[in-house]
N, C-alpha and C positions, 0 to 999 in steps of 0.2 A: 487389603487392597490399597495401593498407593493412590492418593488423591492428587490428580493433575488438574491445575487451574489454568485455563486460557483466558487472557485478557484481550478483549477486542473493543476498539473505539471508533473504527471507521469501516465503511463498506469495503475499502481496499484491503485492509489487513484481515478482515474476515474471509475474503476470497482466498487469501494466501494460507490462512490457518485452517480453513475448513477441511481440507484433505487430512491434515494431521488430527483434527478433532474426531473425524469419522473413524479413523483407524484406532485411536485411543479408546473410543466408545465401544469398539468391537472386542477389545482385549479384556479378558476376565481378571487380569492382574491389576487393572487400573479402574479408577472411578473418575469419570470426566465431569468437570465443573467449568462453567463459563460465566465470566464477569463481563456484562455488556454495558457499555457507557459511551460517552462522547457523542459523535455525530449520529450514532444509532438511535439516540433518544430524542432527536430534534425533528419535529414535524416538518419544518421547512426544508429539510434534507431527505424527506421521504420516510422518516421514522423506521429505519431499516432494522430495528430490533425485531420487527415483525418477520423479516426474512430469516433472522437467526432462529426464531421460534419455529418457523415452518420446516426446519430441518428435522424436527422431532427430538432434539436433545432434551433430556429430562432436567438436569440441574443447571438452570439458567437464572442468573441473578442480575436484574436490570438496575442501573443506578444513574440518576441524572446528576451530572457533574458540572453543568453549566447552564447559563441563561443567555439570551440574546444580548450581545454587547460586552460580555465578560472578556477580559484580557487573558492572554495565555497563562500568565502567572497565577491569576485567580483560578483558572481551570485546573492548573497543576495542584494548587492547594486543596481544592474541593476533591480532586481525584485521590490524592494521598489519604485524605480523611476517610473517604468511602471504601477504598481498597483495603486500607489498614484495618478498619473495623471488621470488614468481611473476612479477611484472612485470619484475624484473631479468633473469630468464632469457628471457622472451618478447620483450622489446623492442617493446612495442606502440606504435601510433600514436595511439590514442585510448582512454580509459577512460570508460565510460558508467555513471553511478551514478544512483540514484533516491531521491527523498524525504528522509526524516529519521531513518533508522536508524543505529545506531553503525557498522554495516558500511560504509554509504555514506560516513560521516565518515572511516573508516579509509582507504577508497579515495582520497578527496579529499586527505587528508594525504599519503599515499604519492605521489600524482601531483604535488602541489605541491612536495614536497621532492626529487623526482627528475626534474623537468622533463618530465613526461608530461602531455599535455593531458587535462583532465578535463571531460566534459560532464555537466551536472546536469539531470536530468529533474524537472520540477515544483518548481523553486525559487520563491521569492518568495511562498509561501503561508503562511497562519497555521495552525499545527498544534495549539496548546494544549500544556500540560505541558512537560516538558523537550524534547520533540520539536521544538518551535519553535526553540529555541536551537540544536539540532543542525542543523536544516534551514538556518538562516541562516549557520551556521558553514561548512557544506558549500558554500553559494553563494559565500561569500567566498574559499574555496580553489579553486573551480572556475574554469575559463577560458571555458567556453561554457555557455549556458543555453537549454534548451528548455522553455518555460513553457506553462501551460494557457490563459492569457488575458491581456488587456491590464492587468488589475488586478495580476496577479503581476509583469508586466514593470515596471509603475510602481514597485512596492515595491523591486525590484532596483535600479532607477535611483536611488531614494532611498538605497539602501545603498552607492552609489558605484560600481556596476557600469557598464561601458561599454555603451551602448545598441546599438552595432554587434554585440556578442557575445550579444545576447538575441534568441531566435527564438520567436515565438508559434506553436505547432503544435497546441495542444489536449492533452487527456489521452489517452495512447495506448490505455488500456483501453476508451475509448468505441468504438474501432475494432472491438474484439471484441464489444462490446455491440450493435453494429448489424450484425454478421455474419449472413448468411443460412443458414450451415451449423451453427448451434448445435443441440445435440441436443433432442429433444422432451421435454416434461415427464414423460411416461410412461417414457421411456428413463431419465431421471435418477432418478425415484422407484424404478424397478426396480433400478437399479445400486446404490443406497444403502439399499434395503429400507425405503423411506418409504411408509407406508400412509395418510397424512393426505390428505384431500381439500382441507382448508383449513388453512393454517399461517402462522405469522410466523417471521421470522429473528431470532435473539437472539445478539448479539455484544457482550461486555463486556470491556474491557481495563483493566489497572491504570493509575491516574494516579500516575506515579512521584514527583511532588512532593507528593502527599497520601496517603502510605501509612498514616498514623496513623488515617485514617477509612475506609480501604478495606474492612475487614471488616464494619463496620456498613452501609456503602453496598451491599455485595454481599448482605447479609442482607435488606435492604429490596427490592432488585432481584429476588431469587429469590422472596420472598414474594409480590410483586406478580404475577410471572409465574404462579405456582401458583394464586393466587386469581382470576386472570382467566378460568380454565377454558378457555383456548384451547390449541391445539396449537403447539408450537415446535420448530424445527430450530435447535439451539444449536451454536455453533462455539467451539472453544477460544480463549482469549485469546492475544495474542502473549507472548513469553517475557521481558518486562520484569520488573523487581523487583516482587513482589507477585502474580505470576501464580499462584503456588501456592495462594493464598487462593481465587481464582476457580475454579481447577481442583478444589479440594476441595469447593466448593459444587456444582459441576456433577456431580461423581461421586456425590453424595448423591441426585441426581435420576435416576440410571441406571435405577431400577425404575419410575419414573413413566411411565405409558403415553402421557402427553401430550407427552413430550419425546423427540426423537432427537438424540443428542449426538455430534459428530464432531470429531476433532483437526484435520482439514482437509478441504477439498473441492476437486476439480478446478475451476479458475477458470471454464471455460466452463459446467460443470455448476452451479456456484454462481450464475452469471448467470441461468440458466434458473429456478432456485429464487427468486432475487430478483425476477425479472420476474413471477412468479406468486404472490408472497407477499401476505398481507393488509397487512403492514407490517413494518418493521425496527425493532428495539428494542435499546438499549444505548448505547455511546458510541464506536462505530467510525466511521471516516471514510466508510464505506459509506453511512451514514445521511444524510450531507451532500453526497456526491458522486455515487455511482452510483445510489442510490435515486431522487433527484430527476430524474435523466436519464430514468428509466422512468416517472416520475410516481408512484412508490410512496411512500405515507406512511411517515414514520419518527418514532420517539420517541427523542429525543436526551437522554440523562440526564447531568446533572452538568456539570463544567467542561472535560472533555477536548477538546471541539471549540469551546470558547468563542472567539467572534470570527470564526469561519469563515463561509463562505457560508450565507446563509439563503434558503430558498425556502418558498412557501406550503404545501408538503407536509410540512414539518418541524414537529414539536411539541417545544419545549424544556421540560424539567422538572428538578426537583431530585431527588436520590437518596433519596426517601422513598416508602414504600409507597403511600399514598393519592394523592399527586400523580402517581405513575407509573400507577396504575390509571385516574385521570382522563384522563391523556394517551392511554392505550390506547383508552379509549372515544371520545375525540375524533377518533381516526384514521378512525372510521366515517363522519364527516361531511366529510372532506377531498376536494376535487375533484382528481382525478389528472391534473394538468397538468404535462407534462414540461418540463425545463429543459435548455438547451444551454450553460449557463455554462462548463462544463469541456470543451467540444469538440463536433465535428459528425461524428466518425467518419473524418476524413481526416488524422489526425496522422501516420500512417506514411508516407503519400504525401509530406507536407511534409518529414518527417525525412530520407527518402532523397534527395529533391531537393536538400536542403541539403548532405548528405554528398557527393553526386556533384558538386556545384558546386565543391568543393575548398577554398573559402575558409576553412572552419573549421580546416583543417590548417595554415593559415598564421597562425592566431591567436597573438598574442604570448604567450610563456610568462611574461614579467615583467608582473605586473598593477600598475595604478595606480588609486588612488581618483579617481573623476571627480566633481567638485563639481557639484551641480545649480545651474541658473540661479536 
């Protein structure tokens, strides 16, 4: 049996990787292993390691890679140490990482330096802020690429990656978004104690390359939400530098009856809320990826998603109160036309077919830059 290791460090990447994990776990040819670290291990973010365990997967290895106040470079160092020792003991055949987080970078570094094949999910995309540099670094270290679309594939080829090692499968979370067994809205509202009939989703993350202006931007963001007189389900930011500023602002809203604030939400439950939201607001990738798939309007604030996919359901604005309020009002006139730019719900099927084909396990460990024509 081939040992396939999935590395997950956040609630978001677990939601995207979960369909692939479930499919691998059902295949007799493969043994699924999961390395759980990052935000999953932090109580202040809901300790979502518990949600990973609730899936029933057997081979789960939890690892604490950070403590409150650790900078991203320290987290990277701790992650490399933990992942390196784990993979040395396990002797895996393939390490699967996702996206643009420091944990994924750590996994790619360990794989590259220890001759372990690394598969990168959703490389070749524009992330904004420092995340984009991390994503491209991971791609250059990875041996195999599972990308969302032809546009991402083209970027990887521009970066000198071998076209034969790039597979277009779509974004795996779309598979969950199209699932027929998602819970009902009433079930989700009851589970989380949400009594709003109409609501928007609010998710705002720090921009690590613009921390000097973060506090002012958060102040305008919160004022706009309050003055809109709408109901919001707000979710904690990721744990990048500057997150404490956003957390402080959210905690001040705890007594405001128009807000329900959560450290984290189960991914399937989050999707149900997204599908039924008036709009999404903030600077999360949800606003430019998942929301357009459902045709849900989104207000994208600031530079964090600059250069990423644009759809007619997205309203871009600057982090100032009045423009944000104007953008909120504009969502009422948007036609809810879905987008399939990031996939069609068949990513898992394509992923497993490629794994079973066996070709990727013969991918050359030694990489070479491929010049474009």
